[in-house]
Backbone as CSV, one residue per row, in Angstrom:
resi,resn,N_x,N_y,N_z,CA_x,CA_y,CA_z,C_x,C_y,C_z
1,MET,13.962,-18.140,0.959,13.644,-17.813,3.041,12.789,-18.088,3.203
2,ARG,12.728,-18.690,4.531,11.441,-18.878,4.879,10.602,-16.914,5.533
3,ILE,8.933,-17.399,6.321,8.251,-16.266,6.565,9.264,-14.914,7.495
4,GLY,9.475,-15.543,8.771,10.090,-14.857,9.510,10.820,-13.889,8.906
5,GLU,11.479,-14.902,8.644,12.557,-13.797,7.765,12.485,-13.367,6.844
6,LEU,11.154,-13.231,5.893,10.177,-11.843,5.131,9.737,-11.224,6.206
7,ALA,8.904,-11.397,7.447,8.818,-10.513,7.744,9.570,-9.350,8.364
8,THR,10.432,-10.027,8.452,11.641,-8.783,8.996,12.014,-8.735,8.330
9,ARG,12.760,-8.558,6.389,13.511,-7.557,5.519,12.171,-7.364,5.188
10,SER,11.082,-7.322,4.781,10.135,-6.532,4.481,9.100,-5.612,4.957
11,GLY,9.396,-5.761,6.595,8.912,-4.624,7.542,7.562,-5.661,8.237
12,VAL,7.149,-6.979,8.111,5.086,-7.111,7.755,5.393,-8.200,8.478
13,SER,4.047,-8.758,9.175,3.898,-9.278,10.026,3.252,-10.555,9.522
14,VAL,4.140,-11.170,10.209,3.522,-13.332,9.834,2.358,-13.192,9.159
15,ARG,1.424,-12.532,10.213,0.213,-12.574,10.179,-0.221,-11.809,8.432
16,ALA,0.154,-11.223,8.571,-0.499,-10.257,7.171,0.268,-11.014,5.609
17,LEU,1.617,-11.147,6.568,2.031,-12.638,4.546,1.145,-13.548,4.410
18,ARG,0.515,-14.298,5.355,-0.214,-15.132,6.029,-1.369,-14.594,5.100
19,TYR,-1.734,-14.000,5.400,-3.462,-13.373,4.453,-2.925,-12.516,2.973
20,TYR,-2.357,-12.447,2.463,-0.887,-12.006,1.411,-1.745,-12.694,0.589
21,GLU,-1.016,-14.207,0.775,-0.929,-15.509,-0.209,-2.286,-15.723,-0.132
22,GLU,-3.747,-16.057,1.431,-4.336,-15.767,1.600,-5.316,-15.661,-0.229
23,GLN,-5.025,-14.010,-0.175,-5.685,-13.668,-1.236,-5.164,-13.675,-2.580
24,GLY,-4.096,-14.838,-2.640,-3.429,-14.558,-3.914,-2.450,-13.492,-4.627
25,LEU,-1.787,-12.857,-3.567,-1.072,-11.668,-3.794,0.484,-12.093,-3.944
26,LEU,0.613,-13.423,-2.864,2.074,-13.458,-3.111,2.382,-15.094,-2.507
27,GLU,3.000,-15.961,-2.852,3.413,-17.178,-3.989,3.924,-17.917,-2.895
28,ALA,4.182,-19.005,-1.903,5.473,-19.854,-1.143,5.242,-21.088,-1.753
29,ASN,6.254,-21.691,-1.875,5.678,-23.261,-2.019,6.354,-23.422,-0.636
30,ARG,5.723,-24.576,-0.798,5.600,-25.149,0.640,6.942,-26.499,0.939
31,SER,7.132,-26.840,1.811,7.969,-27.594,1.765,7.442,-28.872,2.674
32,GLY,8.404,-30.222,2.785,7.990,-30.980,2.536,6.822,-31.570,3.953
33,SER,7.579,-30.911,5.097,7.173,-30.776,6.440,6.175,-29.507,6.105
34,GLY,6.416,-28.435,4.960,4.573,-27.371,5.636,5.411,-26.471,5.656
35,GLN,6.272,-26.395,5.801,7.178,-24.541,6.061,6.642,-24.124,4.699
36,ARG,6.448,-22.737,4.390,6.696,-21.366,3.171,7.926,-21.336,3.258
37,HIS,8.202,-20.963,2.048,9.466,-21.029,1.221,9.505,-19.553,0.090
38,TYR,10.135,-18.266,0.209,9.721,-17.987,-0.446,10.967,-17.456,-1.348
39,ARG,10.730,-16.916,-2.820,11.791,-16.299,-3.338,12.265,-14.823,-3.017
40,GLU,13.777,-15.078,-3.665,14.811,-13.756,-2.509,13.816,-12.686,-3.335
41,SER,12.936,-12.616,-3.835,11.752,-11.743,-5.023,10.648,-11.152,-3.976
42,ALA,10.020,-11.751,-3.222,9.240,-11.968,-2.113,9.732,-10.793,-1.910
43,ALA,10.189,-9.852,-1.213,10.738,-9.616,-0.412,10.464,-7.796,-0.757
44,ASP,10.998,-7.724,-2.386,9.936,-6.410,-3.051,8.871,-6.778,-3.642
45,ARG,8.393,-8.119,-3.800,7.187,-7.923,-3.970,5.753,-7.643,-2.511
46,VAL,6.410,-8.023,-1.475,5.691,-7.269,0.031,5.480,-5.720,-0.328
47,GLN,6.393,-5.447,-0.601,6.577,-3.798,-0.634,5.481,-3.391,-1.975
48,LEU,6.338,-3.850,-2.814,4.844,-3.266,-4.338,3.435,-4.081,-3.497
49,ILE,3.282,-4.591,-2.785,1.809,-4.513,-2.025,1.420,-3.088,-0.688
50,GLN,2.304,-3.407,-0.431,2.379,-2.746,1.283,1.688,-1.156,0.103
51,MET,2.525,-0.705,-0.747,2.587,0.236,-1.702,0.768,0.797,-1.776
52,LEU,0.401,-0.926,-2.952,-0.675,-0.374,-2.778,-1.532,-0.442,-1.967
53,TYR,-1.359,-1.518,-0.652,-2.467,-1.158,-0.114,-2.327,0.351,0.865
54,ALA,-1.786,0.692,0.705,-1.867,2.231,1.227,-2.142,3.168,0.303
55,ALA,-1.927,2.949,-1.115,-2.081,4.077,-1.850,-4.236,3.692,-1.915
56,GLY,-4.288,2.941,-1.220,-5.795,2.964,-0.890,-6.113,1.942,-2.143
57,LEU,-5.547,0.987,-2.556,-6.461,-0.863,-3.622,-6.943,-1.161,-2.360
58,THR,-7.618,-1.722,-3.119,-8.319,-2.877,-2.256,-7.085,-4.157,-2.852
59,SER,-7.917,-5.560,-1.863,-6.812,-6.347,-1.986,-7.778,-7.384,-3.633
60,ARG,-8.870,-7.049,-3.508,-9.578,-7.249,-5.540,-8.268,-7.038,-6.381
61,THR,-8.435,-5.690,-5.920,-7.570,-5.091,-7.218,-5.972,-5.123,-7.257
62,ILE,-5.434,-4.637,-6.076,-4.226,-5.599,-6.705,-4.433,-6.673,-7.414
63,ALA,-5.152,-8.305,-6.787,-4.753,-9.534,-7.709,-5.063,-9.213,-8.073
64,ASP,-5.847,-8.854,-8.863,-6.104,-8.185,-10.900,-5.336,-7.552,-11.742
65,LEU,-4.339,-6.854,-11.351,-3.254,-6.085,-11.492,-1.715,-7.078,-11.388
66,LEU,-1.844,-7.778,-10.137,-0.575,-8.365,-10.561,-0.339,-8.757,-11.606
67,PRO,-0.922,-10.164,-12.352,-0.488,-10.552,-13.208,0.158,-9.517,-14.243
68,CYS,-0.711,-8.468,-14.789,-0.164,-7.966,-15.074,1.322,-6.650,-15.117
69,VAL,1.439,-6.311,-13.721,2.589,-6.562,-13.688,3.930,-6.803,-13.772
70,ASP,3.824,-8.644,-12.741,4.157,-9.372,-13.388,5.176,-10.047,-14.631
71,ALA,4.047,-10.093,-15.279,4.757,-9.948,-17.337,5.077,-8.482,-17.723
72,GLN,4.291,-7.267,-17.143,5.442,-6.549,-17.665,4.607,-6.097,-18.977
73,VAL,3.523,-6.621,-18.914,2.348,-5.822,-20.020,1.722,-5.483,-19.356
74,SER,0.640,-4.941,-20.504,-0.603,-4.312,-19.788,-1.508,-4.516,-20.525
75,THR,-3.096,-4.610,-20.600,-4.019,-4.679,-21.233,-4.705,-3.054,-21.656
76,PRO,-5.987,-2.722,-22.481,-6.766,-1.438,-21.934,-6.906,-0.986,-21.089
77,GLU,-8.185,-2.577,-20.351,-8.488,-2.963,-19.173,-7.629,-2.659,-18.604
78,SER,-6.514,-3.089,-17.904,-6.016,-3.015,-16.287,-4.968,-1.073,-17.042
79,ARG,-4.696,-1.111,-17.942,-4.045,0.442,-18.489,-5.279,1.576,-17.239
80,ALA,-7.002,0.888,-18.384,-8.454,1.816,-17.292,-7.931,1.907,-16.402
81,ARG,-7.779,0.732,-15.499,-8.549,0.634,-13.964,-7.001,1.574,-13.319
82,LEU,-5.897,1.124,-13.892,-5.209,1.251,-13.644,-4.833,3.253,-13.322
83,THR,-5.357,4.122,-14.601,-5.905,4.981,-14.534,-6.840,6.205,-13.714
84,ALA,-7.699,5.186,-13.706,-8.400,5.653,-12.745,-7.648,5.548,-10.873
85,GLU,-7.194,4.180,-10.737,-6.874,4.320,-9.309,-5.642,5.208,-9.385
86,ARG,-5.225,5.497,-10.526,-4.145,7.218,-10.156,-5.349,8.333,-9.955
87,ASN,-5.936,8.561,-11.274,-6.824,9.828,-11.153,-8.049,10.284,-9.399
88,ARG,-7.957,8.648,-8.932,-9.024,8.670,-7.049,-7.425,9.168,-6.446
89,ILE,-6.749,9.062,-6.396,-4.939,9.402,-5.895,-5.195,10.907,-6.777
90,ASP,-5.419,10.974,-7.203,-5.040,12.556,-7.688,-5.590,12.761,-6.684
91,GLU,-7.099,12.251,-6.580,-8.291,13.724,-5.985,-8.237,13.762,-4.658
92,GLN,-7.253,12.552,-4.127,-7.586,12.041,-2.952,-5.973,13.643,-2.148
93,ILE,-5.350,13.726,-3.335,-3.389,14.477,-3.237,-4.519,15.899,-3.114
94,ALA,-4.560,16.240,-3.859,-5.576,17.655,-4.105,-6.136,17.693,-2.339
95,ALA,-7.551,16.744,-2.178,-8.328,17.057,-0.336,-7.009,17.586,0.561
96,LEU,-6.589,17.083,0.678,-5.239,16.835,1.262,-4.870,17.965,1.161
97,THR,-4.494,18.224,0.329,-3.636,19.581,0.112,-3.947,21.046,0.216
98,ARG,-6.081,20.640,0.629,-6.551,21.463,0.314,-7.238,21.980,2.292
99,THR,-7.079,20.590,2.800,-6.712,20.552,4.189,-5.940,21.113,4.559
100,ARG,-4.342,20.322,4.564,-2.932,20.858,5.241,-3.066,22.503,4.179
101,ASP,-3.232,23.400,4.000,-3.670,25.302,3.523,-4.455,25.301,4.401
102,ARG,-5.922,24.941,4.514,-6.855,24.716,5.508,-6.564,25.106,7.269
103,LEU,-5.640,24.612,7.609,-4.622,24.690,8.722,-3.847,24.849,8.536
104,ASP,-2.913,25.621,7.720,-1.875,26.217,7.514,-2.531,27.886,7.491
105,ALA,-3.198,27.694,7.521,-4.458,28.623,7.855,-4.627,29.240,9.209
106,VAL,-5.142,28.709,9.892,-5.796,28.292,11.471,-4.169,28.414,12.422
107,ILE,-2.847,27.765,11.770,-1.848,28.228,12.633,-1.000,29.825,12.352
108,ALA,-1.441,30.335,11.337,-1.031,31.784,11.190,-1.897,32.622,12.140
109,LEU,-3.028,31.814,12.354,-4.396,32.496,13.119,-3.654,32.862,14.142
110,THR,-3.360,31.624,14.257,-3.113,31.157,16.101,-1.562,31.207,16.273
111,GLU,-1.392,32.161,15.964,0.096,33.029,16.239,0.321,33.622,16.760
112,ASP,-0.151,34.246,16.788,-1.072,35.762,17.767,-1.058,35.562,18.687
113,PRO,-0.727,35.778,20.225,-1.038,35.179,21.707,-2.197,35.240,21.949
114,ALA,-2.913,36.144,21.355,-3.865,37.342,21.991,-4.874,36.612,21.066
115,GLY,-5.236,35.746,19.924,-5.814,35.700,18.824,-6.956,34.820,19.297
116,CYS,-6.306,33.639,20.282,-6.418,32.509,20.681,-5.556,31.888,21.647
117,THR,-6.392,30.652,22.312,-6.214,30.051,23.674,-6.175,29.215,23.301
118,TYR,-5.665,27.647,24.120,-6.192,26.088,23.329,-5.876,25.561,25.002
119,ARG,-7.565,25.409,24.803,-7.066,24.686,25.817,-7.284,22.688,26.069
120,ASP,-7.823,22.271,27.053,-7.076,20.718,26.954,-8.127,20.378,27.836
């Protein structure tokens, strides 16, 4: 598929797809006229990349881990790195949960109209 179709299927901009390619995260074959052509599996790859970015991984970390994903094997180093990333995400989730709980407490306090007024 061509880059525009991949962008549509994956919900990612053409510019982002070009960036992923520059970073070595996504591969494209070139036609004789230089057009990018991607495999059908590229949409799934883009979704994985998006998920990893959303989790806070850097393009360097993603590039280092994708060969293990592709080969469906891992090394002690890649497992350690994945575990460290998972632990970092767990810490973020815990911090967000604490923030949500504090917001819930503020909401509960301000549900009494006499307790607080909001001003723009």
